[in-house]
Each structure stands twice: as C-alpha cells, then as structure tokens.
N, C-alpha and C positions, 0 to 999 in steps of 0.2 A: 622422545623430542617431537618426530616428526607428526605423531597423532595428535599432540596438544598443537602444534602449527597449523596443521588442517582444521581443527577445530576453529581455532582463533579466526583462521580467514573466513570461513565460511559465516561464522557469527558476527564478524565484521560487517560481511555483506548483506546480513539479514538486518543489523542494526541500522546500517546506512540507508537501505531502501525503507524499513518501517518506520523511521524517524521522517524521512522525506514525506511520508503520506500526510502526516499530520502538519507540516511546514507549508506545505502546496494546499492543504484546505484553506488553512489560515489565510495564504494570499488570495485564494479564491475570492474568501469573503470580502476581503478587502479591497477586491478588484474595482476598478472604474468604468469597465464595461463589459457587456455581455460577453464579448470574444475573449477578454482576458479573464475570465470567471470560468467560462468553460474549457481554456486553454489550460488552466492550474488544475481544473478538476480533473482534466483528462491525464495531466502528469500523475496526478495523485493515483488515479486508477491503475496506471501502468505500474507505478512503484509498489500497489497492493498487490498487482499480478507477480511483480518479481519477488516481494516478500514471502508470497505462497510458495514459490518456487523454492526459495531459500530455505523455509519451514520443511518442505516435504523432503529436499535433500538432507536436511540433518534428520530428519525422523529415519529416512531409509538407512543411514549412515548410523544409526542408534547413537548418535551425538545429543538428541533429544529422546527423552522418553515420551511412550506413546500416548501417555495420556497430555504431558503438556503439548505436544505436538499437534493432538489433536483439538485441544481447546484453542491454540493458536490459528489453527486452520481454519477452525468454524469463522473466529474473527476476520480472518484474511478474506474468507468466501463472501461474507456478509457485506462488509465494505464496498468492493467493486459492484456488486449489484446495486446497493445503495447511490452510487455515483452516476451509475447509468440513468437511474430514474431520476437523480436531481436534474443532469444536463438535459434530459429531455423536457422536464418542467420548466426548466430556464428557457429552453428554446422556443417554448410557446409561451411564456408569461412576463419573460424580462423586458422592462419599459427603461430604455435612455433618455434621459433629459436631453 
C-alpha cells in the first residue's frame, strides 16, 4: 500500500509539472507583450527542469523503467535548451507596437 501511494505522489508531481510546460508555452505564444512572453517561457523552463527532477527520481526508485525514463529525460533536457534559445531570440527581435 505504501509503495503504491509513493508512486502515485511522485507520478502526480511529474504530471503536474509536465503538463504545466505546455500550458505556459501556449500562454507565452498568446502573450501581448515581450515581457509576458518571456515570463511565461521562463515558467515553462522551470517546470521542464522540475519535470526532469521527477523523472530522475522515478527512475532511481525503479518506478519507471530505464528505457522509459531515458526517453522522457531526453525530451526533458531538450525543451529547456530550446526555451533558452527562444528567449534570447525574442530579446533581440521582439517588436512591440
């Protein structure tokens, strides 16, 4: 029983942070200002880092198989890198009317 509860808690945390990434990216895209865009993209970046943490924890505690965890970790590492690049491009190219 305790094993299942721990797995549920960890999985719930990963789901929460993982789904928050997409929601914040969508809000960034629909933002009305450069500041709003960068702010939401920064939140998405932080959520991606948190998701990375939860995936590593689930892997280390054997709640996720190595194959599944490695696949998820690859995605979790790629997204934050792309966020940093995007926010740098926005800083130099964003035009506010």
